[in-house]
N, C-alpha and C positions, 0 to 999 in steps of 0.2 A: 504494500500500500504506500503510495506516495502522496504527500500533501504539498502542493506547490502554489505559491501566492505571489504574484508580481503586480496585481492590479487591485489590491485592497479587498480581497475576498478571503473567506476562511471557512472553518468548520466549527460549529457551535454545539457543545455537548450539554444537553439537558434532557429533554424528553425525546428529542429527535435531532436529526442532522438537517441543517438548512443553511443556505448561503447567506453571508453577511455583506451588505453593500456599503455600510458606513462603519467600518471597523476602526476602533481606537486602540484597543488592547488585543494582544494575541494575534499576530499576523497570520499564523497558520492554524492554530487551534485556540479557541476561546472557551474556557470552562468556567462558568460563573459560580455555580453552587453544587455541582455534581461531584461524583467520586469515581470517574471511569478508570478502566485499565486500558492503557495505550501500548500496543505491541507491534513490533515489526513495521514501524512507520519511518519513512524518509521525510523529515520535516525540514525542507530545504528552501533557501532563497525567498523567505518571507520577510515582509516589512510591516512594522507597526509604528504608529505615531507615538503611542505611549508604551506601557510596560509589556514586555514579552514579545520580542520580535518573532520568535518561532512559536511560542506557546505561552498563554496566560492561564493560570489555574488558581481558583479560589476554593478552598475546602477540599481540593483534590489536585491532580489525580491520585488515586490510591496506589497505582503502580505504573511506572514507565519501564518497559523492558524491551531490549533489543531494538532500540530506536536510534536513528541518526539525526542529530540537529546540526545542520551545516549551512553556513553562509546566511544566517538570519541576522536581521538588523533592526534595532529600535532607535528611532530618531530622538524622542524626548522622554524616554522612560528607561528604568533599569532592566537588566535581564535581556541581553541580546539573543541568547538561545532560548531561555525559558525564565519565566517569573512565576514563582509559586508562593502563595500567601495563605495564611490561616489554615494550613493543612496539619492536622494533629498527628498523622501517622502515614507519611508518604515514603515511597521507596523508588529509587532509580537503579536499575539493574542491567548490566551488560550493554550499556548505551555509550554513544560517542557524541561529544560536543566539539565541533571542529569549525574554526573560522567564523565564529559568531562575534558580533560587536555592538556596542552602543555608541551613539553619535556625539552626544554633548559631552564636553570635558568634565562636567559635574556628575556624570552618571557612572554607575558601578555594575559589576556582575556581567562581564562580557559573555561568559558561557551560561551561568545560572545565578539568579538572585533568589535566595530563600528568605522569606519575610514572615516573621511570627509563625514559624512552622517547625515541626519535628520531622526531619527527613534523614533517611539512610541512603547513602550512595555507595554502591558496591560494584566491583568488576567493571568500572567505567573509565573512559578515556576523555580527558580534556586537553585539547591541543590547539594552538594558534588562535585562541580567543583574546579579545581586546576590551578592557574596561578602563577608561582613562582615569577615573577617580579612585579606583581600587577594585581588588578582586578581579583581575584579568580573567581568571577562570571562574571563581565562585565568590560571591559576597553573601555572608550570613548575617542577617539583621534581626535581632531580638528573637532568636530561636535556637534550637538544638540541632546540630548537624553531625552525623556520624559518617565518616569516610573510611571504607574498608577495601583494601586491595584495589586501589585505583592508580592510574598513571596520569600525572599532570606534567606536560612538557611543551615548551614553546609558547606559553601564554604570556601576556604582557599587560601591565598596568602602569600608567604614567606616574601618578603621584602616590599610588598605593601598592598593594601586593600584586605581583604577577600571578601568584597561585591562589591562595585562599585568604580572605580578609574577614575579620569579625567586627561587627558594629557594636553598639551598646546592648547590654543584656543578652549577648549571644555566647554560646559555647560550641566549640567544634572539637570532636574527638577523631583523631586520625591514627590508623594502624595499617601496617603492611602496604604503605603507599609511597610512590615515587613523586617527588616535587622537584622539578628541574625546569625552571622558567626564567623569564627576564625580570630582573629587579628582585625585591624582597619576595621570599616564598610565602611567608606568613606574616600577617600584621594585625594588631589588636590584642586584646587580652583574652584569657580563658581558652587556651588551647591545651589539649592533652595529646601528645604525639609519641608513638612508640613503634619500634620495629619498622621504621620508615627510612627511606633514602632522601635526605634533604640537602640540597646544594648549600654549602657553607655551614651545614650542621644545624642541629636543634636539640635542646635538652630532652632527655627521655630514654627509657630503657630500650636497648637494641637498635637505636638510631645510628645510621652511617651517613657519610657525606661524600663517598667516592663516586666518580662518574658511573652512572648505571650502564653505560655501554649499550645503547640501543642499536638495533640493526641499521636504522636510517632515520635519524631525527628529522631531517629535512623533508622526507616523504613518508609520513605516518601511514598512509593508505597502502603503500607498497606499489609495485609495478602493475598489478592487476587492477588497481583503482577501487578495490573493495576492502572495507574493514572486516575483520574477523576471519581472514584467510591466513595462510601460512607464510605470506611475505609481508605482513604488516610491519611498518617501520619502527614501531615502538615495542616490538618484541625484544627480548634480551638475547645478547650474543653469549656464546659459550663461556667467556671469561668474565661475565658481569658479576660484580660483588653482591647484587641483589638476589642471586640464586641461593636458595636454602637458608636465607637469613630472616624469614618472616616468622610470625607467631601462629602455630597451628590452631590453637584454641579459638582464635578470632577469625580465621579465614573461612570463606565459603567453600563448599565441597567441589566446585568447578570454577574455571576461570572464564574470561570473556569469550573464549572459543569453545566452551564446554569441555575442555580438558580436565580430567580429574586432578584434584589437589589432595595432598602433595604428590608430585611425580617421584620425589625421593623421600627422605625421612622428614624434611622440613619444607614448608611452603616457601615460595619465592615472594619477594616484594614486588608489587605492581599488579596490573590487571592481567598480565600474561604469565602463565606458568611455563618456564622454559622446559622444553622437551626435545630430546635428541631423537629426531625422527629417523636417523640412520641406524639406530641400535635397537634390536629386539622386536622390530615391527614387520619384518619381511621373513617369510619362511619358504623353503623350496622342498619339493618332493615329487612323488609320482602318484598317479591314481591307480589303485588296484580294486577292480570291481566297483568303481565309482567312489571309493573312499580315499581320502587324502592320507598319504604316508610320508611324514617329513623325513628329510635326510640331513645329516649333520653338516655336510659341506656342500658347496655349490659346485657340482661337477661341470666340466666343459666337454662337450661331446666331440667326436672326431670332426675333422674339417669336412664341410659340405661344399660341393662345387656345382651342384645342379638343382634347379627348383624341384625336380621330380623326387630327389632325396629328401628335400624339405617336406614334401607332401607325405612321403612314407613315414618320416619321423613324427609328423603331425598326427597321424592315425595310430602310431604305435605306442606302447607303454614306455618307450625310451624317452618320450618327450617330457621335459621338466615342467612342473606346474608351479605357479607362483601363488602364494596366499599372503594376503595383507590384512593386518589388524588395524582397523580404522576406528577412531573415537566416535562414540555416539554424540552427535551434536546437531544443531539446527540445519546443517548443510547435508548431512548424510541420512537423516532419519527416514526420509521418504524415498530414497534411492535404492531399489533392489538391484538394478543394473547401474553401474557407474564407470567412470574412467579416471585414470590418474596418469601422471607423468613420472617416468623412472629414468635414471641415468646412472652410469657407474660412478662410484665414489672411492676416495682413498681410505686408508685405515682409520682416519679420524672422522669419516663421514662427510668430508667436504667434497663437493662435486668436482669432477675432473674437467677442466675447460675444453679440452679437445673433443669431448664426446657430447653429442647432442642429446636432448631429451627424446624419449620415445613414448608415444601415447598408447596406453594399454586399456582395453575394455575388460571389466571384471563383473562378476555376478555374485550377489550375496548368497552365502551358503549357510550362515548361522550367526549366532550372537552369544556372547558370554560376558556377564558383568557389564562394564562400560564400553565394551568393544563390539563392533560388527566385523565379521570375517568375510572378505571378498576373495574370490578365487578366479584365476585365469581360465579354469576349466571346471565347470560345475558338474559335469558328467562325462561319460566316455565319448560323447559327441561334441563336446565343447572345444574351444581353442586351447592349444598348448603353447608354452613358451619354450623355444629352443635356444640354448646358449651356445654360440659358436665362436670360434676364434677367428673367423674370417670376417674382416671388417666390411667387405663388399656387401654382406648381407645385413649390415647393421640396421638399415632402414628398409629392409626388404618387405614389400607389401603383397600379400597374397591371401586368399580366403581361408587358409588352413592354419597358419602359424604366425607368431610374432618371433622375430629373431633379434637378439641383442648381442652386440659384440662385447665380450667381456675381457678377452686377452688374459693377462695375469691378474686382473683386478677381481676381487671376490665380494665386494660390497655393492649394494644398490641403495640409492637414495630415491625417495618418492615424495610427491606432493599431490594433494587432493584439491582440485579447483573448487571454488565456491559454486560456480555456475555449472550445473550438470545438465547435459542435453540428451543423454542416453536414457530412455524410459522403456 
């Protein structure tokens, strides 16, 4: 669902949906006294004259989950992305506030303004938001705000905090969160900060101040242009000090991508749980009477020089079958057939530049715990993957088999795209 407003129209939540022609607050969504749940919405490029460029909510919403607030703008009111007021028990979960801003130099809360409300924000990202008077990402005014496993990066406030700012009679508790913005990270009284990564440091148990080492701070969406996928720029790199330094008791059970927390013994700081996708997620084996039999090592078959032999291997039990364990999340739950990209990797799991990615189609064959299992051959009539040392067949395309050039490399790296077109 996408909500786009460039001509002063919007969506009004009360008893029904209806267009607004004279909108003052809430450029995209205006909720005056309801308590709706807003899920999987793109609230983008909206403009409001007063509070809440993307959304205005009084007494609600009760829950905002898996939403994107992007490039919303408020001319003469606080809360470029969202303005929430008089909400006794609100929650923002797994959402992104990116590039929202307020126009006047006296305004605050580029991403979010929380006014006289009790709100919990979890597994969410605030990036590139701008609030001139303070709270480039978030301004908390006369309320209680709890921030858990979130990532704040690249937000800016001219005269106030680039990250989070408290007004009078406000309290903000922050745990397992990264604050890496322009200017002061936190401003105002009544903060409680623990197990967080704060630029220039902040008093509190478990806090660190080392560079979080994002994958790409400049491009938080990643190259595919979608948040919540495996190339997000605010994911952590392997050497990040935020890995394993969070507080387990305070953390949600999954991260923004629905990866289980913790991946190791301790949770990571930030919205993204670091996961080494090159280790322990790919298995190889053979199908015997339709059942998968894993093998401990990745064998390389004899050299193949003709497509007829590829066909023979494709129908024989010598063909290697690939099985992948994929996390249950919002991008895989509905996909019984799906595709992913694989490529050879070195011993550390890093992709080898000279080898291109290969697109592989897989079929779901089962599930266990928080994992779905997809296989390159769901039965004796499915497609096999043959691993050959002949590079000439690296991208060989035929109706029977996929061929991957492995040479002496024995690791594979894979990524699951957000957009799936195989149904």
